[in-house]
N, C-alpha and C positions, 0 to 999 in steps of 0.2 A: 504493499499500499504506499502510495506517495503522501506524505505528511507535511509538505511544503505548505507554508501560509499562502492564503490567497493573494497577499500583497505581493508575493514574488511569481506569478503566475500571467503569463501572456496568451491570449487566443488569437486566431487567425480567421479572417474572412475575405472572401474575394470572388471574383468572376471564374467561369470556367473558360478555357483557352479561347473559344469560338467568340465570346463576349468582349474579349479584351481588345483595347484601342492600340497598344503599345505592344512591341514584340516580347515574348517570352525570355530572352536573355536579359534585357533591361530591367524587367520587372523582378526577375530572380536576382539581379545585382542589388535592386532597391531594398528587396526582402532581406538578403543577406546582411546589408548595412544595418537596417533596423532591427534586425535579430541580434548581430552582434553588439549594438548600441544597448539593447535591453538586457543583453547577458553582461555586459559592463556596468550597467546599473543595478543590478542584482537579481534578474529575473532568473529563475532555475528551474520552472515547469513552464512548458510550452503544449496548448491545445490545438489540435488540428481537428477539423471536421473533416477531412478526408473525401472532399470532392476532388474531380479531376482540376487540374490546373494549379491555382495559388495553393488550395490546402496541401495538395501532396508535394509542391514545391518548397512550400514552408517547412513541412515534416522532413523532408529530405536535407533541408539546409541545417535544421536543429540536429539531425542524427550526424551530419558532417561536423558540426562543431563538438559533440561529444566524442566522436573518433578521435577528434584533434585535441582531446583531453578537458574540453569544458566541463565543470560540474552542472550540465543541464540534462533534464528527463523530458521525455516526448509522452503526451498523452493523446489518443486518438479517440476522439468523440465522433463515432460512427451513427448514422441515423439507424440504421437496423442491419443486421447480418444479412449479407447478400447484396448489399448496396451496389457493388462493381459489376454483378454478372451481366449486364446488358452492354458494358463497356468494349473498347478495342482490346486485343491481348496485351497491346504496350501498357496502355493505362491499368489493365486489372494486374499485370504483374508488379508494377510499380506500387500500386496499392497494398498488395499482398506483401511485397517485400518491406514496407514501412510498416504494416500490422506486426509483422514477424520481429521487427528489430525496436518496436516500441517498449517504452516502461510499462504501461498500462492501457488496455483497450475497452473502451466502455461503450456499449450498444445502448442508446437511448431509448430505442422504441423495440418492443418484441418483433415487430414486422413493419412491413410498409404501410402507412396509413397518411390521410392528407394533412396531418399535423406533424408528422415525424421530423421534417426539415427544419420546421419552425421551432419545436421543441428542441433540436440538437443544438441551434443556434443560441438560443436563451440559455441552454444549460451550459455551454461555452462561457459565455459574456458572466454567468452568474457565478461562475468558478475563476474569474480572472479580474485582475486589476487594470489592465490595459488591452485594448484590442488593436492588433496590426491588420489594417482593411486595405486591400487593392481595390479601389473603387472607381468605376467609370463616370457615376453620376446619374445613371439611368435606375429605373425602379426595377427591383430584382430582391433576391433573398440577401445578398450583400446589403442592400440599401436598408431593409427590414432590421437588419443585425446591427447597422450602425446606428439606427433610430432608437433600437431598443437599448443600446448601450448608453446613449444620451439620456433616454428616460430613466435609466437605473443609477446615471452618474459613475460611468466607466469610460475614463477617456479614451479615445481613438486616434489612433496614429495613421493619417492617410497617406496612401500611396497612390498616384495616379495610374489608373487602369486603362 
């Protein structure tokens, strides 16, 4: 069980690759810069919602930092078991690799339902002191998560998506 105080936890939200306005390499670079800054500021636990794109990239960066010797942990907050079943082989393999290497995997819902993504996003924010968001300004689950964080007074670091 991960016992780190909420004060030292960061979660991620962001768009899937097809909704991003900037190329993946620039976004990954910005994510890594913000994650390294959060670690320097004392963040020790990182929570990823494990969607294709930003969530998986952020999780991979956290694992890279851990491999480099940083004292960080990764929590995967999956909306439900089998979330990746309809994805391409490449994305599904990345998803499973991250899950295998994570310090903790949490399935927020028992199975798919109309509220499972909202519940996952709110769970992540409720367990974090900061949200790192890759956001393009459009209506989406990412916008809903950023708005929820504002409602519950959790600061958001925005990266242009």
